[in-house]
C-alpha positions in Angstrom: -10.1 67.4 26.7 -9.4 64.9 23.9 -5.8 63.7 23.4 -5.5 61.9 20.1 -2.8 60.3 18.1 -3.3 60.9 14.4 -5.0 64.2 13.3 -4.5 66.6 16.1 -3.3 70.2 16.0 -6.1 71.4 18.3 -3.6 70.5 21.0 -3.1 73.6 23.0 -2.8 72.7 26.6 -6.1 73.1 28.5 -9.5 71.6 28.5 -10.9 70.1 25.4 -14.4 69.5 24.1 -13.6 66.3 22.3 -14.2 63.0 24.0 -13.5 59.5 23.0 -14.4 56.9 25.4 -11.7 54.4 26.0 -9.8 53.0 28.9 -7.1 55.2 30.2 -5.7 58.3 28.7 -2.3 58.3 26.7 0.5 60.7 27.0 1.2 63.0 24.3 4.7 63.9 23.0 5.6 67.5 22.2 6.2 67.8 18.4 9.1 69.6 17.0 8.5 72.9 15.2 7.2 72.3 11.6 5.7 68.8 12.5 2.0 69.7 12.8 -0.8 68.0 11.0 -0.9 70.8 8.4 2.9 70.3 7.8 2.2 66.6 7.3 -0.6 67.3 4.8 1.8 69.6 2.9 4.5 66.9 2.8 2.0 64.3 1.4 1.1 66.7 -1.3 4.7 67.7 -2.2 5.2 64.8 -4.6 8.0 63.3 -2.5 8.4 59.5 -2.6 7.3 58.6 0.9 7.2 54.8 0.5 10.6 54.4 -1.2 8.9 52.3 -4.0 8.6 55.2 -6.5 4.8 55.0 -6.6 4.7 51.1 -7.2 2.3 49.1 -5.1 3.4 45.6 -4.1 2.1 42.5 -2.5 3.6 42.0 1.0 4.2 38.6 2.6 4.3 38.3 6.3 8.0 37.5 6.1 8.7 40.7 4.2 6.6 42.8 6.6 8.6 41.4 9.6 11.9 42.7 8.0 10.7 46.4 8.2 10.6 46.9 11.9 13.1 49.7 12.6 12.5 53.4 13.1 13.9 54.5 9.8 12.3 51.5 7.9 8.9 50.9 9.6 6.0 49.2 7.9 2.7 48.5 9.6 -0.3 46.6 8.4 -3.8 48.0 9.1 -6.9 46.0 7.9 -4.8 44.2 5.1 -3.1 47.3 3.8 0.6 47.9 4.5 2.0 51.4 5.2 5.5 52.7 5.4 5.1 54.9 8.5 8.7 55.9 8.9 8.2 59.5 7.3 5.2 60.0 9.7 7.2 59.2 12.9 8.1 62.8 13.6 4.4 64.0 13.0 2.8 61.5 15.3 1.4 63.2 18.5 1.5 59.9 20.3 5.2 59.6 19.7 7.5 57.3 17.9 7.2 54.6 20.6 3.6 54.1 20.1 4.0 53.5 16.3 7.0 51.2 16.9 4.8 48.9 19.0 3.3 47.8 15.7 6.5 47.8 13.6 6.8 45.0 11.1 3.4 43.5 12.2 -0.3 43.7 12.0 -1.3 46.9 14.0 -5.0 46.7 13.4 -5.9 45.7 17.0 -3.5 48.3 18.5 -5.0 50.9 16.1 -8.6 50.0 17.1 -7.8 50.4 20.8 -6.3 53.9 20.4 -8.1 55.5 17.5 -10.2 53.4 15.2 -12.1 56.5 14.1 -9.1 58.1 12.5 -9.3 58.3 8.7 -6.0 56.6 8.2 -6.6 55.9 4.5 -6.8 59.6 3.8 -4.0 60.5 6.3 -1.4 57.8 5.0 -2.5 57.4 1.4 1.0 58.5 0.2 2.6 55.9 2.5 0.8 53.0 1.0 3.2 50.2 0.2 0.5 47.7 -0.9 -1.7 44.8 0.2 -0.9 41.8 2.3 -0.4 38.7 0.2 -3.2 36.2 0.7 -2.0 33.0 2.2 -2.6 29.7 0.3 -5.8 28.0 1.2 -5.4 25.4 4.0 -6.6 21.8 3.6 -10.2 21.3 4.4 -9.7 19.4 7.6 -7.5 22.1 9.1 -9.4 23.7 11.9 -8.5 27.0 13.4 -11.0 28.3 15.9 -10.2 32.0 15.5 -9.9 32.1 11.7 -11.0 35.5 10.4 -11.9 36.1 6.8 -11.0 39.7 5.6 -11.7 40.9 9.0 -15.1 39.3 9.1 -15.9 36.3 11.1 -17.5 33.4 9.3 -21.3 33.3 10.0 -21.2 30.0 12.0 -18.4 31.5 14.2 -20.5 34.7 14.9 -23.5 32.6 16.1 -21.1 30.5 18.3 -19.5 33.7 19.6 -22.9 35.2 20.5 -24.2 32.0 22.1 -21.2 32.2 24.5 -21.3 36.0 25.0 -25.0 36.9 25.1 -27.4 37.9 22.4 -29.2 35.3 20.2 -29.0 36.0 16.6 -31.2 38.8 15.5 -33.3 38.6 12.2 -35.6 40.7 10.1 -38.8 40.4 8.0 -41.0 42.7 6.0 -44.6 43.1 4.9 -46.6 45.6 2.9 -50.0 47.2 2.3 -51.0 49.3 -0.9 -49.2 52.4 0.5 -46.7 51.2 3.1 -43.8 48.8 3.6 -42.9 47.7 7.1 -39.5 46.3 8.0 -39.4 44.4 11.3 -36.2 43.7 13.2 -36.3 41.0 15.9 -33.4 41.8 18.3 -34.5 39.2 20.9 -33.3 41.7 23.6 -35.2 43.5 26.2 -33.2 46.8 26.6 -33.5 48.0 23.0 -34.4 51.8 22.7 -34.6 54.3 19.8 -30.9 55.1 20.6 -29.9 51.5 19.7 -30.9 51.9 16.0 -29.7 54.2 13.2 -31.5 54.3 9.8 -30.2 56.0 6.7 -31.8 56.2 3.2 -29.3 57.5 0.7 -30.2 57.1 -3.0 -31.6 53.6 -3.4 -29.5 52.3 -0.4 -31.4 51.6 2.7 -29.3 51.0 5.8 -30.4 49.9 9.3 -27.8 49.4 12.0 -28.9 48.1 15.4 -26.5 48.0 18.3 -27.0 44.8 20.4 -24.7 44.7 23.4 -21.2 44.9 21.8 -22.4 43.7 18.4 -23.7 45.6 15.3 -26.6 44.0 13.3 -26.8 45.4 9.8 -29.6 45.4 7.2 -28.4 47.0 4.0 -30.5 46.8 1.0 -30.9 48.4 -2.4 -34.7 48.9 -2.4 -36.5 47.5 -5.3 -38.9 50.6 -5.6 -38.7 54.2 -4.7 -40.0 55.4 -1.2 -40.9 58.8 0.2 -38.3 60.8 2.2 -39.7 60.4 5.6 -40.3 57.2 7.5 -41.0 56.3 11.1 -39.1 54.1 13.6 -40.6 52.7 16.7 -39.6 50.1 19.3 -42.1 47.7 20.7 -41.3 47.9 24.4 -39.9 44.8 26.1 -40.2 42.6 23.1 -37.0 43.9 21.5 -38.9 44.3 18.2 -38.2 47.4 16.0 -40.6 48.5 13.3 -39.6 50.8 10.4 -42.5 52.0 8.3 -41.7 53.3 4.8 -44.1 55.1 2.4 -44.3 53.9 -1.1 -44.0 56.5 -3.8 -46.4 54.5 -6.0 -48.9 52.0 -4.7 -47.6 49.0 -6.6 -47.0 45.6 -5.1 -43.3 44.9 -4.3 -42.2 41.5 -5.4 -39.2 41.8 -3.1 -37.7 44.3 -0.6 -34.7 44.7 -3.0 -31.2 43.4 -3.4 -28.6 42.9 -0.6 -25.8 45.3 -0.4 -22.4 45.1 1.4 -22.5 43.2 4.8 -26.3 42.8 4.6 -27.8 40.7 7.4 -24.4 40.6 9.1 -23.8 40.5 12.8 -20.3 41.7 13.7 -18.5 42.9 16.8 -19.0 46.7 16.9 -15.2 47.2 17.0 -14.9 45.5 13.6 -17.3 47.8 11.8 -16.5 51.0 10.0 -18.0 54.3 11.1 -20.8 55.4 8.9 -21.3 59.1 8.2 -24.1 61.3 6.9 -24.0 65.0 5.9 -25.8 67.2 8.4 -26.6 70.9 7.9 -25.4 73.8 10.2 -28.6 75.5 11.5 -27.2 77.8 14.1 -24.0 78.9 16.0 -23.8 81.1 19.1 -21.2 82.3 21.6 -21.4 80.7 25.0 -18.1 82.0 26.4 -15.2 84.0 24.9 -13.9 80.9 23.1 -16.7 78.3 23.2 -19.7 78.1 20.9 -22.9 76.2 20.7 -23.4 74.6 17.3 -26.7 73.1 16.1 -26.8 70.7 13.1 -29.8 69.1 11.4 -30.0 65.5 10.5 -31.2 64.8 6.9 -34.8 63.9 6.8 -33.9 60.4 5.5 -31.9 59.6 8.7 -33.0 58.4 12.1 -30.3 58.8 14.7 -30.4 59.5 18.5 -27.3 59.7 20.6 -27.7 57.9 23.9 -26.6 59.6 27.1 -22.9 59.5 27.7 -22.0 58.6 24.1 -20.3 60.8 21.4 -20.2 61.1 17.6 -17.4 62.0 15.2 -17.5 65.2 13.0 -15.6 65.0 9.7 -14.3 67.8 7.6 -12.1 67.9 4.5 -9.2 70.2 5.2 -6.6 70.9 2.5 -7.9 67.7 0.6 -7.6 65.4 3.7 -10.5 64.2 5.7 -10.0 65.1 9.4 -12.1 63.6 12.0 -12.8 64.7 15.7 -15.0 63.2 18.4 -17.7 65.4 20.3 -20.2 64.6 22.9 -23.6 66.1 22.0 -25.3 68.3 24.6 -29.0 69.6 24.9 -29.7 73.1 23.7 -29.9 74.3 27.3 -29.9 73.0 30.8 -33.0 74.8 32.0 -36.0 74.7 29.6 -37.2 78.2 30.4 -33.8 79.6 29.3 -34.6 78.9 25.7 -37.8 77.8 24.1 -36.9 74.8 22.0 -37.1 76.1 18.6 -36.6 72.8 16.9 -38.0 69.4 17.4 -35.3 67.5 19.4 -35.1 64.3 17.3 -33.8 66.1 14.2 -31.1 68.3 15.8 -27.9 67.7 17.5 -26.1 70.3 19.6 -22.3 70.5 20.3 -20.3 72.8 22.7 -17.1 73.4 20.9 -14.0 75.3 22.2 -12.3 77.1 19.3 -8.5 76.8 19.3 -7.2 79.7 17.1 -3.9 77.9 16.3 -5.7 74.5 15.8 -6.6 72.9 12.5 -10.1 71.4 12.9 -12.0 73.9 15.2 -11.1 77.1 13.2 -12.4 75.3 10.1 -15.5 74.3 11.9 -16.0 77.8 13.0 -15.7 79.0 9.3 -18.7 77.1 8.4 -21.7 79.2 7.4 -25.3 78.6 8.3 -26.5 76.1 5.7 -23.1 74.5 5.2 -22.7 70.8 5.8 -20.6 68.7 8.2 -20.4 64.8 8.2 -21.6 63.2 11.5 -21.0 59.5 12.4 -23.1 56.9 14.3 -22.8 57.2 18.1 -20.0 55.4 19.9 -19.0 55.1 23.6 -18.8 52.7 26.5 -21.2 54.5 28.9 -24.2 52.3 29.7 -27.4 53.8 31.0 -27.8 50.7 33.4 -25.0 52.3 35.5 -27.7 54.7 36.7 -29.9 51.9 38.1 -31.0 52.5 41.7 -28.4 55.3 42.0 -28.8 57.6 44.9 -25.9 60.0 44.8 -24.3 61.2 41.6 -21.0 63.2 41.6 -19.8 65.0 38.4 -16.2 66.1 38.1 -15.6 68.3 35.1 -12.7 70.5 33.8 -13.3 73.1 31.0 -15.1 71.5 28.0 -14.9 68.1 29.9 -18.3 69.6 31.0 -19.9 68.4 27.7 -20.7 64.7 28.6 -22.1 65.9 32.0 -25.0 68.0 30.3 -27.1 65.0 29.2 -26.0 62.8 32.2 -27.2 65.7 34.6 -30.5 66.0 32.7 -31.1 62.3 32.6 -30.4 61.9 36.3 -32.8 64.7 37.4 -35.6 63.5 35.2 -35.2 59.7 34.9 -33.9 58.2 38.2 -36.6 57.9 40.9 -34.0 56.7 43.5 -31.8 59.9 43.0 -31.3 62.0 46.2 -28.4 64.2 45.2 -26.4 65.4 42.2 -23.3 67.5 42.8 -21.1 69.1 40.1 -17.5 70.3 40.8 -16.6 72.4 37.7 -12.9 73.3 37.3 -11.9 76.2 35.1 -9.1 78.8 34.8 -11.1 82.0 35.1 -14.8 83.1 35.6 -15.0 83.9 31.8 -14.3 80.2 31.0 -17.3 78.8 32.9 -19.7 77.4 30.4 -23.5 78.0 31.1 -22.7 79.4 34.6 -26.0 81.2 35.0 -27.9 78.2 33.8 -26.2 75.9 36.4 -26.8 78.4 39.2 -30.5 78.7 38.1 -30.8 74.9 38.0 -29.4 74.6 41.6 -32.0 77.1 42.8 -34.8 75.4 41.0 -33.9 71.7 42.0 -33.0 71.2 45.5 -31.2 67.9 44.7 -28.6 69.6 42.6 -25.6 71.6 43.8 -22.7 73.1 41.9 -19.3 74.3 43.0 -17.0 76.3 40.7 -13.2 75.9 41.3 -10.9 78.5 39.6 -7.1 78.0 39.0 -6.5 81.7 38.2 -9.2 83.5 40.1 -9.6 87.4 40.4 -8.7 88.8 43.8 -12.4 89.2 44.7 -13.3 85.5 44.0 -14.8 84.0 47.2 -15.3 80.5 45.8 -13.0 77.5 45.9 -9.6 77.8 44.0 -6.8 75.6 42.8 -6.7 72.2 41.1 -8.1 68.8 41.8 -6.8 67.7 45.1 -7.4 65.2 48.0 -8.7 68.0 50.2 -11.2 69.3 47.6 -12.5 65.8 46.8 -12.9 64.4 50.3 -15.0 67.3 51.2 -17.0 67.3 47.9 -17.7 63.5 47.8 -19.9 63.3 51.0 -22.7 60.8 50.5 -26.3 61.6 51.5 -26.3 58.3 53.5 -23.5 56.1 54.6 -24.6 53.2 52.3 -25.9 55.3 49.4 -25.3 53.8 45.9 -22.8 56.2 44.2 -21.8 57.0 40.7 -18.9 59.5 40.0 -18.3 60.7 36.5 -15.1 62.5 35.6 -14.1 64.3 32.3 -11.4 66.9 31.3 -7.9 67.0 29.9 -6.0 63.8 30.3 -3.8 64.9 33.3 -6.9 66.1 35.1 -8.7 62.8 34.5 -5.6 60.7 35.4 -5.0 62.6 38.6 -8.7 62.5 39.5 -8.9 58.7 39.0 -5.9 58.2 41.2 -7.3 60.3 44.0 -10.7 58.5 43.7 -9.0 55.2 44.1 -7.0 56.5 47.0 -10.4 57.6 48.6 -11.5 53.9 48.3 -14.2 54.3 45.5 -14.5 51.1 43.4 -14.1 50.8 39.7 -17.8 50.2 39.4 -18.5 53.5 41.1 -16.5 55.6 38.7 -16.9 56.3 34.9 -14.3 58.4 33.2 -15.0 60.0 29.8 -11.3 59.8 28.8 -9.2 60.2 25.7 
């Protein structure tokens, strides 16, 4: 269901398993023959001069950047680096117009809105013109409220921003016994959970990232002594305190925790931070439908990561020497526990339902991975907030094809974690019966839990099909979206290919549902 703008050849029409949560879908432009991502990768490796500078890198002033604002001479700045994107125009799935919006200017914000997860350094490395020239320092008394240093806000400004917008500045401390070192993060927030925090220990680098509202608080330290591989993470309820307990390799007294590494003790808007990846091992892969598989990957023992309900991660593979990244929403290993005894403890395993596109670039490579191979997985991202479930009575889920994936955890959480819930209904759109993911599990869940109901809608049904057919429409929706009580508190979640989601959103607004009552997992 995911429409994306940079790396995308998994773009056959039809439902997608990739989600990136953002506001509003974007239209895609059909690419000419020979203009796929693979064609672009071949061009970048051909040795052709794509910048017009014969391999030289230059310093670019703002005045110089502004001059290059035409289709056949288009420079764009992203995070201080300037790229000549003219050769890429015809390969860009979002179309030339979208790139031209940033022509001759700093496109960082625009880029972040649309696809900050894209590995543009790898994609556009042959188009690199150089760096932006640093402006001369301004006199001391010159005050500019929004001054940004290398994309990082000065400390005082972070504190000011937070004072206005919410969280008070977090902090950390540490203490030790003969055998243990405990790092304590004081978030000063009530709604912190294990999903708010990711911990990675790679080499002697110890990295703790805590998401506080829309900010990321980072502890990043080169530890002064060696520690054992496993550590524990716990949240002290309601106090917003997180404790990370490390086991010393040798019982010596540490004089310090270690030395600060990049961005240590920083608090930055989440949108200004880079995605962080760790290598996860493929543990199992099984067929779910004729073209969809359930992948299970294992986190390294030195990582703590839990993906909150409604959020997604990015998978990264190196294909033909270029890093390609795609977003996926994790699912549980099954909908109904009896269906499958959980073989693995949940916290170390992440499951993905992936539709394999034979003519695509990313999914066939993912499908080629053997058990024991590795794929890089990012920190969680997404705008869905669990608070949207508060006091909810009726939950309606509209899913098309692999747009079903974010619904899996939403459905499970609703049925197990919301006392006020009266009814959950899923309307699941597919082309044929063979395309329906986990059909028998959904039917079994409906029998087992009287609050849950599922309706399958097919656009190409067999002659003997007695269920609903067609596409998303006012008639289907008005009948489906009947509240259990007139004043029930309602949430509607929608996910599928962009045209499905856009049409669905329009119909929901026509039916007088408010923005607060709808969450779209859109691309």
